[in-house]
C-alpha positions in Angstrom: 122.3 98.5 99.1 119.2 96.8 98.8 115.9 98.5 100.2 112.9 95.9 100.5 110.2 98.7 100.9 111.1 100.3 97.6 110.2 98.8 94.2 113.0 100.2 91.9 111.0 98.9 88.8 108.3 101.3 89.4 109.4 103.6 92.1 106.5 102.7 94.8 106.7 102.1 98.3 105.7 98.6 99.6 104.8 98.7 103.4 104.4 98.0 106.0 107.1 99.8 108.0 107.2 101.7 111.4 109.4 104.4 113.0 109.0 104.8 116.7 110.4 107.5 118.9 110.7 110.2 116.2 111.2 113.6 118.0 109.4 116.4 116.4 109.6 119.7 118.3 108.0 119.1 121.6 106.3 115.8 120.7 107.3 112.0 119.9 105.8 110.5 116.7 105.3 106.7 116.2 105.0 106.4 112.5 103.2 103.4 110.8 103.2 103.3 107.0 101.0 100.4 105.0 100.1 99.8 101.6 101.7 99.9 98.1 102.3 103.3 96.1 103.4 106.9 95.9 100.5 108.8 97.0 98.8 109.1 100.5 95.5 107.3 100.4 94.7 107.7 104.3 96.2 109.7 107.0 95.4 109.4 110.6 96.7 111.0 114.0 96.0 109.0 116.9 93.3 107.1 114.9 91.5 110.1 114.0 91.3 110.3 110.1 92.6 113.9 109.2 91.5 115.9 106.3 95.0 116.8 105.1 98.4 114.8 105.8 99.3 117.5 108.3 101.2 117.2 111.8 100.6 120.6 114.0 103.8 121.9 115.1 102.3 122.3 118.5 101.8 118.8 119.4 103.4 117.7 122.8 103.8 114.2 124.1 103.6 110.9 122.3 101.3 110.6 119.1 100.9 107.9 116.5 100.7 108.6 112.9 99.0 105.8 110.5 99.6 106.5 106.8 98.1 104.4 104.1 99.7 104.4 100.6 98.1 104.1 97.1 98.1 104.3 93.6 96.9 108.2 94.0 93.0 107.4 93.0 92.0 108.2 96.5 95.0 110.3 97.7 94.4 112.7 100.7 95.0 116.4 100.0 
């Protein structure tokens, strides 16, 4: 099976890709991944940059998560 979003020669993700309607506890997440690499460079929850790539367990309703991947030089903690 071929996966066009994963480069097997160097082990890096190649975006963009989206997952919608992902159920998480009492919420529904729409996930957008973009960039190239294997580290999170930016993590936004509902268009707000987060200090850490974390999804609170008490979310309810629909939310959007935008993740930008990179080579690790500007990785989120």
